[in-house]
Backbone bond lengths (Angstrom), bond angles and torsions (degrees), N, CA, C in turn:
res aa  C-N    CA-C-N  psi(-1)  N-CA   C-N-CA  omega(-1)  CA-C   N-CA-C  phi
1 M - - - 1.449 - - 1.526 108.92 -
2 E 1.309 116.64 134.96 1.468 121.20 -176.75 1.524 110.54 -75.52
3 N 1.322 115.63 140.57 1.456 122.18 177.40 1.523 109.24 -63.22
4 S 1.329 118.11 129.83 1.468 121.52 -176.45 1.526 112.61 -64.87
5 K 1.341 118.40 -22.11 1.461 120.49 177.07 1.522 111.88 -68.53
6 N 1.331 117.47 -26.97 1.463 122.42 -178.48 1.523 112.85 -100.87
7 E 1.315 116.41 3.39 1.460 120.49 179.80 1.527 109.58 -66.49
8 L 1.319 116.09 133.90 1.467 120.27 178.70 1.523 109.46 -83.68
9 I 1.317 115.44 130.62 1.454 122.96 178.15 1.518 107.69 -116.74
10 R 1.295 117.42 131.03 1.466 121.58 176.67 1.524 109.03 -91.57
11 F 1.319 115.29 137.79 1.458 121.02 173.33 1.514 107.37 -145.55
12 S 1.291 116.60 159.36 1.465 118.66 -178.57 1.516 109.61 -108.46
13 V 1.306 114.58 151.98 1.460 122.25 -179.61 1.515 107.31 -130.70
14 S 1.305 116.37 134.32 1.465 121.08 177.07 1.516 108.78 -99.61
15 L 1.338 116.11 128.33 1.456 121.74 -179.74 1.516 109.72 -132.49
16 Q 1.318 114.62 150.28 1.461 119.23 171.82 1.524 107.56 -67.12
17 K 1.326 116.62 150.06 1.460 121.30 -176.38 1.524 112.04 -56.63
18 N 1.327 117.79 -44.43 1.471 118.93 -178.27 1.534 111.60 -63.88
19 L 1.336 117.73 -33.93 1.465 120.94 178.01 1.528 110.43 -71.45
20 L 1.320 117.11 -39.85 1.457 120.79 176.60 1.529 110.74 -64.44
21 D 1.338 116.57 -39.25 1.465 120.04 177.14 1.523 111.17 -61.19
22 K 1.335 116.97 -41.62 1.472 120.75 178.18 1.534 110.72 -66.49
23 L 1.329 116.66 -39.03 1.458 120.63 177.19 1.524 109.95 -61.92
24 D 1.323 116.83 -46.51 1.461 120.63 179.57 1.524 111.93 -64.90
25 E 1.324 117.03 -33.99 1.468 120.37 177.09 1.529 109.93 -65.42
26 R 1.324 116.26 -43.42 1.469 120.53 178.12 1.530 109.79 -64.15
27 L 1.330 115.92 -40.24 1.454 121.85 178.44 1.526 110.34 -57.23
28 T 1.308 115.88 -46.71 1.467 121.16 -179.05 1.523 110.97 -69.00
29 N 1.324 117.11 -47.57 1.469 121.38 -175.81 1.522 113.16 -66.06
30 Q 1.305 117.21 -30.09 1.462 119.87 -176.58 1.523 112.96 -102.03
31 G 1.326 117.30 4.44 1.455 120.95 172.79 1.515 116.16 74.98
32 Y 1.312 118.33 24.00 1.461 120.26 177.44 1.522 110.39 -70.52
33 A 1.322 116.11 146.62 1.459 121.08 179.90 1.529 112.22 -78.57
34 S 1.346 115.60 -24.41 1.469 118.63 -176.92 1.523 110.03 -157.97
35 R 1.319 115.09 165.18 1.470 120.34 173.79 1.525 109.76 -61.73
36 S 1.313 116.68 -37.37 1.467 120.49 -178.78 1.522 111.46 -59.55
37 E 1.337 116.59 -43.68 1.468 119.93 179.00 1.522 111.02 -61.66
38 L 1.320 117.07 -42.78 1.461 120.94 179.34 1.520 110.69 -64.48
39 V 1.329 117.44 -45.17 1.470 120.79 -179.48 1.528 110.28 -64.14
40 R 1.327 118.00 -39.58 1.477 120.19 177.09 1.523 110.57 -60.63
41 D 1.342 117.26 -42.79 1.467 120.18 178.32 1.522 111.80 -64.16
42 L 1.319 117.30 -40.75 1.463 120.55 178.44 1.531 110.86 -63.14
43 I 1.326 116.95 -39.79 1.471 120.74 177.49 1.518 110.26 -65.10
44 R 1.325 116.73 -43.72 1.475 119.93 178.17 1.524 111.65 -61.50
45 E 1.333 117.16 -42.06 1.471 120.76 177.18 1.521 110.81 -58.17
46 K 1.319 117.16 -43.02 1.473 121.32 179.92 1.529 110.41 -66.44
47 M 1.338 117.08 -39.26 1.465 120.64 177.89 1.527 110.87 -62.34
48 I 1.325 116.61 -43.03 1.463 121.10 178.47 1.520 109.88 -61.80
49 E 1.318 116.23 -47.66 1.467 121.13 -179.73 1.524 110.95 -56.64
50 E 1.323 117.39 -45.71 1.471 121.07 -178.88 1.518 111.94 -68.46
51 Q 1.330 117.79 -41.60 1.459 119.48 -179.60 1.524 111.17 -66.02
52 W 1.335 117.27 -34.45 1.458 120.09 -179.56 1.523 112.59 -70.11
53 E 1.323 118.18 -14.58 1.466 120.94 175.68 1.520 110.92 -74.24
54 D 1.333 118.21 -21.27 1.465 123.50 179.19 1.524 108.27 -88.29
55 D 1.315 116.32 104.46 1.463 120.65 -175.75 1.530 112.46 -80.56
56 H 1.331 117.80 4.09 1.463 120.07 179.11 1.519 112.02 -94.24
57 Q 1.314 117.42 -16.21 1.460 120.90 179.21 1.519 110.24 -89.98
58 E 1.315 114.81 149.77 1.457 120.07 176.01 1.524 108.71 -80.79
59 Q 1.329 116.12 129.62 1.453 122.36 -177.30 1.522 109.63 -113.54
60 V 1.325 115.09 167.80 1.462 122.42 176.52 1.517 107.64 -128.68
61 A 1.338 116.56 139.48 1.463 120.47 179.08 1.520 109.51 -152.44
62 V 1.329 114.30 161.17 1.459 121.31 176.95 1.520 107.92 -125.09
63 L 1.309 116.26 126.72 1.461 122.11 175.54 1.522 107.52 -101.24
64 V 1.331 115.96 124.50 1.461 121.89 177.44 1.520 107.45 -106.65
65 L 1.311 115.96 128.74 1.464 121.96 -178.24 1.524 110.25 -128.04
66 I 1.309 115.69 143.75 1.460 121.72 165.46 1.516 105.15 -124.49
67 Y 1.317 115.72 129.53 1.460 118.86 -176.34 1.524 111.03 -147.62
68 D 1.320 113.47 162.00 1.456 122.07 177.49 1.521 107.78 -84.62
69 H 1.313 116.91 110.21 1.466 118.10 -176.65 1.527 112.61 -73.13
70 H 1.344 117.66 -4.43 1.457 120.42 174.24 1.531 112.43 -88.50
71 A 1.331 116.95 -6.97 1.469 120.00 179.38 1.527 108.52 -63.08
72 R 1.308 115.09 124.69 1.470 121.88 -173.84 1.534 111.87 -57.84
73 G 1.320 115.66 120.67 1.457 122.73 173.95 1.522 115.52 75.44
74 L 1.326 117.87 0.97 1.466 120.32 -175.51 1.525 112.01 -62.59
75 N 1.306 117.59 -48.66 1.472 119.87 -179.65 1.517 111.60 -56.51
76 Q 1.319 117.49 -44.10 1.459 120.64 -178.85 1.526 111.39 -66.66
77 R 1.341 117.33 -40.10 1.473 120.22 178.29 1.533 110.43 -63.73
78 M 1.335 117.17 -40.34 1.464 120.38 177.87 1.532 110.65 -62.65
79 I 1.307 116.71 -43.28 1.470 121.40 179.06 1.521 110.47 -64.85
80 D 1.334 117.57 -44.23 1.466 120.94 -179.60 1.528 111.59 -61.30
81 I 1.327 116.97 -41.76 1.473 120.57 178.79 1.526 109.56 -62.78
82 Q 1.324 117.15 -44.01 1.459 120.16 -179.17 1.524 111.45 -65.66
83 H 1.321 117.21 -41.19 1.465 119.79 179.20 1.525 111.75 -69.49
84 G 1.312 117.17 -25.15 1.466 120.74 179.26 1.517 113.49 -86.03
85 A 1.307 117.78 0.05 1.467 121.74 -177.64 1.525 110.18 -84.73
86 D 1.337 116.13 70.52 1.464 121.43 -175.70 1.522 113.30 -68.27
87 A 1.339 117.28 -30.38 1.460 120.85 -173.96 1.528 112.87 -76.86
88 M 1.305 117.01 -5.56 1.459 119.51 -177.60 1.529 109.40 -144.15
89 R 1.315 115.07 173.06 1.457 119.67 179.60 1.520 109.92 -114.75
90 I 1.283 115.25 141.20 1.457 121.24 170.88 1.520 104.78 -101.71
91 L 1.321 115.28 114.16 1.462 120.57 -174.03 1.517 112.29 -78.50
92 C 1.344 116.39 -38.45 1.459 119.17 176.99 1.520 110.55 -168.19
93 N 1.312 114.87 162.33 1.468 123.67 175.33 1.523 107.29 -129.26
94 T 1.313 115.55 149.09 1.457 120.15 167.63 1.515 107.17 -128.90
95 H 1.304 115.69 147.57 1.456 121.03 -177.21 1.523 108.18 -134.96
96 V 1.324 116.58 125.62 1.460 121.55 -178.30 1.519 108.52 -127.91
97 H 1.316 116.93 131.69 1.461 121.96 175.44 1.525 107.86 -85.16
98 L 1.341 117.33 111.81 1.453 121.19 -178.78 1.517 112.10 -80.14
99 D 1.321 115.68 -42.72 1.462 121.80 177.67 1.520 107.61 -160.59
100 H 1.324 116.93 -164.84 1.469 120.63 -175.39 1.533 113.02 -61.41
101 H 1.322 117.84 -30.23 1.465 121.06 -175.78 1.521 114.70 -109.63
102 N 1.314 118.39 -25.48 1.463 121.12 -168.56 1.520 113.38 -112.36
103 C 1.326 113.79 138.59 1.452 121.83 174.82 1.525 108.69 -122.12
104 L 1.321 115.01 148.63 1.454 121.71 172.55 1.516 106.49 -112.75
105 E 1.315 115.56 132.79 1.456 119.54 179.65 1.510 108.61 -133.58
106 T 1.340 116.41 140.68 1.459 121.09 171.28 1.521 107.53 -118.10
107 I 1.322 114.51 141.89 1.460 121.50 177.74 1.522 106.99 -128.67
108 V 1.331 116.97 123.70 1.462 121.42 179.45 1.527 107.87 -99.96
109 F 1.336 115.27 122.76 1.466 122.74 -177.13 1.525 110.87 -109.26
110 K 1.326 115.52 153.01 1.454 122.04 169.44 1.519 106.78 -140.60
111 G 1.327 116.84 124.56 1.456 120.85 -178.48 1.513 111.10 166.47
112 K 1.313 116.11 -166.68 1.469 121.21 177.96 1.523 109.41 -69.35
113 S 1.317 115.79 145.55 1.465 119.94 -177.31 1.526 111.58 -58.14
114 S 1.332 118.12 -40.19 1.469 119.79 -178.35 1.527 111.12 -64.01
115 D 1.334 117.47 -37.85 1.465 121.05 178.56 1.528 110.99 -68.40
116 I 1.324 115.82 -41.58 1.461 119.78 179.19 1.521 110.13 -63.49
117 Y 1.337 116.98 -46.05 1.470 120.29 178.06 1.529 111.07 -58.45
118 R 1.327 116.13 -45.92 1.466 121.03 -176.64 1.527 111.13 -60.77
119 I 1.323 116.13 -48.66 1.464 120.08 -178.49 1.525 110.94 -66.71
120 S 1.332 117.46 -39.97 1.466 119.59 -179.27 1.523 110.99 -65.95
121 L 1.323 117.86 -37.20 1.467 120.72 176.84 1.525 111.19 -69.73
122 E 1.328 115.84 -38.80 1.471 120.02 179.44 1.528 110.73 -63.39
123 I 1.324 116.67 -45.68 1.465 120.05 179.36 1.526 110.61 -70.48
124 G 1.328 116.68 -45.80 1.461 121.36 -178.05 1.515 113.61 -63.24
125 G 1.325 116.98 -24.39 1.462 121.84 -179.03 1.518 114.69 -88.04
126 L 1.323 117.39 -0.99 1.463 119.48 -179.17 1.528 111.31 -68.82
127 K 1.327 114.83 145.55 1.463 120.68 176.98 1.523 109.28 -64.17
128 G 1.320 116.27 127.43 1.455 122.07 -178.34 1.516 112.65 108.78
129 V 1.352 116.61 -16.24 1.462 120.29 176.23 1.521 107.28 -80.90
130 K 1.323 116.10 122.49 1.465 121.50 -176.53 1.521 112.50 -95.93
131 F 1.332 117.14 -25.06 1.455 122.13 -177.86 1.513 108.30 -151.42
132 S 1.324 116.08 138.34 1.453 121.44 178.25 1.524 108.36 -147.25
133 K 1.321 116.47 126.67 1.465 119.96 178.17 1.515 108.93 -142.59
134 L 1.331 114.83 128.05 1.456 121.82 177.67 1.523 108.67 -98.93
135 T 1.322 115.87 126.60 1.462 121.60 175.10 1.520 107.85 -109.57
136 R 1.328 115.15 118.13 1.458 121.05 -178.15 1.525 109.80 -88.81
137 A 1.339 115.54 147.10 1.459 120.52 178.24 1.524 108.76 -142.46
138 I 1.320 115.42 168.69 1.464 122.12 174.51 1.519 107.78 -142.44
139 N 1.326 115.85 169.42 1.459 121.05 171.11 1.518 107.64 -84.18
140 F 1.307 117.04 114.89 1.460 120.36 176.54 1.511 108.17 -84.80
141 V 1.316 115.36 125.34 1.475 120.90 -178.53 1.507 109.19 -100.51
């Protein structure tokens, strides 16, 4: 018997034609298989946004960085910031050598949203960091 939490329910939505056209354009451009898949993703994005406003819940996020590994002292500053992040946990790091000068690193955080934002901005703002993007996530029940 299928779990009722995962049961698919059909419902209809009324949209203005221009809004539906934009939805279908996004569907095509982003490779979605159906309108339903796109709408589910949009709902999940909104759920994540709302949950991240509650600074009392523990959140999960991934920080993606690209940086010049020749930048003087950058690696040590990144490590020091991570080790000083007492209010949250760093679950794991990955490090990939892209070429002679550039490295890609991911850092998975778990903690309060304000702490995650603070640490991601601190690391992302270091001299030598060329790209920094925080992807927020939640536990979907």
